[in-house]
N, C-alpha and C positions, 0 to 999 in steps of 0.2 A: 574296426567295427566296435560296437559296444560290448561291455561285459555286464551281465546281471550280477547282483550280489547273492542271488539264490543259486546254490550249487550242491552237488552230492557226489561222493566217491566212496568206493569200498574195495578193499583188497584183502585176500586171504593168504596166510603164510603158514606152512607146516614145517616145523623144526623138531626133528626126532619125535618125541612123544608130546610135543606142545603144538597147539593150534592157535594161531593169532588171527583175529578178525579186526581189521583197521577200517573205521568208518568216520567220514567227515561230512558234516552237514553245515551249510552256511545260509544265513538269512540277512536281510537288509538291516543296517544300523548306521548311525551317524559317525561312529568311530569303530575301532577294532576291539572286539570283545571275545576273548578266547576262553573256552571252558574245556579242560582236559579231564578225562576219566581213564586212569592208567592203573595197571597192576603194579604192585610194589617193585617188581623186578625191572620195570621200565622207567621208574621215576627219575633216574639219573639222567635220562635223555630229554626230559621235559623242557628245560631252558633252551637247548639248541633247537628243538622242534618249534618252540614258540617263535624264535627268531626266523626260522624258515617260513612259517605261516605268515608272519608280518611282512616279509619280503615278497612273497609270491601271491598271497591272497589280499593283502593290503588293508581291506576294510570289510566290516560285516560282523554279525553275531555268529561265531564259529564254534561248533561243538565237535570235539574230537573224542572218539570212543575206541579204546583198545580192549578187546575181549580176549582173555587168555583161558584156554581150556587144557587141562592136564589129563593124560591117560595114565593113571597110576598103576594099571595092571601090567604095563610093559616097562622095561628098563628101570624098575624101581630098586633102589638100594636102601637097605635098612641102616638106620643110624644106630649102630650097636652101642656106642657110648651112652646115647640118650636112653636107649632101652634099659641098660643096666641101672642107670641112675633112677629111672622111674620105678623099675622093678624093686630095687632096694627100699625105696620110700613106701611102696605099696605093701611089701612084705612086712616092714616094720609096723605099718598101720594095721595089717591083718593080724599080726601077733598081739598087738595092743588091744585091738577092739574085738578080737575073736571072730574075724570075718574070714570065711574060706578064701584062700588066695585064688582058687580057680574062678571065683566070681568076678575078680577084678582084672585078671590077666587079659581077657578079650578087649577090655577098654584101652589097654596100652596100644594095641595094634590100630585102633581107630584114631589115635592122636596124630595130628599132622607132623609133630616133631620127630616121630620115630621113623619116618621114611623121607627120602629125598630123591628128587629126580635130576636127570642130567642137566636140565636147564633151569634149576632153581636160581642160578645166577646167569647173567647174559655174558657170554664170552665174546671175543672180538669178531669172530666169523658170524655169530648169531646177530650181533649188533649191526653189522654191515647188511645182512639180509633183511632185517626188520627196517633198517634205515631206507633201503631201496624201495621196500614195499610202501613205506610212508610217503616217499617222494612220488611214487606212482599214484597213490591215492590223491595227493595234491594235484597232480596233473589231470587226473580224472575230474576233479572239481573244477579246474580251470576250463577244461573242454566243455563241461556241463554249463558253466557260466557263459561261455562264448555262444553256445547254441541258444541259450535263453536270451542272451543279448541281441542275437540276430532277430529273434521274434519281436523283441521290444523295439528294435530299430525300425522294422517295417510298420509297426503300429504307430510309433511316434511320427514317422515320416508321413503316414496317411493323414494324421491330424494336423500336421503343419501345412501340408498341401491344402487341406480344407480351409485353414485360416487364410492362406494366400488367395485361394479361389474366392472366398467371401470378400476379401479386400478389393478384388477387382470389380465386384458387384456394386461397390459404393459409388464409384465415379459417375455412372449414368444417373444416379439419383441426386447428385449434388446440384446440377443446374435447375432441376425441378424444385429442389429444396429452396434455393435462393429466390426463385420466382414466387413460390408460395409464401415465403417469409416476407418478401417485399409487399406483396398484395395484402397480406394480413395486417401489416403495420399501417399501410395506407388506408385500408378500410376502417381500422380502429380510429384513426385520426378524423376521417370524414364523418364517421358516426358520432364523434364527439362534438361536431358542429362548432368548432373553434377556428379562429384565424391562426394561420401559422406561416412561417417563412419557408417557402418551398426549397430555396437553395440550402438553408440551414437543415431542413429535413433530409435532403439528399446527402449532405455531409454526415449527419448523424446516422443515417441508414447505412452508408458505406462503412463507417466506423463500427457499427453494430455487427454487420455481416462479417467484417474482417475478424472480429473477436470470436465469431462462431466458425471461422474457417478451419478446416481440418486437413489442409494440404500437407502441412509439415508433419503432423502426426501420422498420416498415411505413408509419407516418404520414410519416416523413421521406422515405422512398423515393417515396411517392406525390407529395409536395410537389416533390421534385427532378425527377420525370418531368414534372409539370405545368409547372414552370419551364422545363425544356428545350423543351417544346412551344411555350410562349409566346414564348420568346426566338428560336427558330428561325424563327418566323413574322413577327417584328418586323423593321423596316427598320434593321438595324445593319450597319455596315461591318466587314469582317474578323471574321466570326463564329467561324471555326474554332477559334481558341485558347480563346475563352470557353466554347464548347460542350465542349471537351475538359476544362476545369475542372469543368463540371457533371457530366460523365461520371465523373470521379474520385469525386465525392460519391455518385453513384448506385452505383458499384462498392463504395464503403465500406459502404453500408447493406446491400447484397446479401451481402457477405462476413460482416457481423455477424449477419445473419439465419441464414446458413448455420452459423456457429459456435455459435449459441445454440439452434438448432432441436431437435437431439437427436431427430430423427424422420426416418425413411427417406423418407416421401412428400414432406415439405417439402424435404428435401435434394435430391430429384430436381427439384423445381421450381426450387430455387436454381441447380442446374447448368444448367438450360435458360435461366434469366435471365442467367447469366454468358456463355453462348454467344451470346445475342442482343446483350449489351453489347459483347463483343469484336468482333462484326461492325460495330457502330456505330463503335467506336474506330478500326477499320481504315479505314473510309470517311472519318472526320473528318480523318485525316492528309492527305486531298486537298482539304479544304475551305479556301477562302480566309478 
């Protein structure tokens, strides 16, 4: 079945006093466009994660958000060396500028450098846990895409069936179209009150009607529609671009039928075919 390029997945991970929220959003795009927003502690994994996304999500505008929240009230370890260093600098400044040391000591505690948490760096076990959560988020995106793709499939199928149904309505109109065209040409010549060679007229009439014949275009249109149906049901990867190429061929035959029809009723059918085809093309832009 089809996969949409629209997808969403979110996973939460709790590691000691760290909470990670992993969120992936995807939209349609002609190529692969990945945007990461990572905390500094996870930057080391970005290249590998980009490769994973390219392999599993293939195409689309993909935004990846890692939100990291720390609970510094628990499991906090003071960075004593850093505190001593800052204290000595502040004491020197206090003596020099006559600033009471008690006024500046509270500011030391508020500095990020003086406390450190258990996961300020990512150890091997934490990396494995976060990596699994990342993989799960990607799978959630794939599941979302498949569900969206199923809805797109049913919509596209309905529009293609509409084109095939409209194509069947052209055949009954063709005989009447030929009769009207023949009568119109004969009437025009008779109204002109000129002498003409009836045999030559019949030959020219046949040639003219053959030029306006749309049998081949109808056959090719039917073939392209059947090919579209068969291809969309087969297990191919990245169907979107190939289906767009088939749509181009379908559109070419519909346009030719319209230009050669020379009949109001057939033209109306052609307009409805074009409308259905445009709806298909619009949805194909979101197909992987």
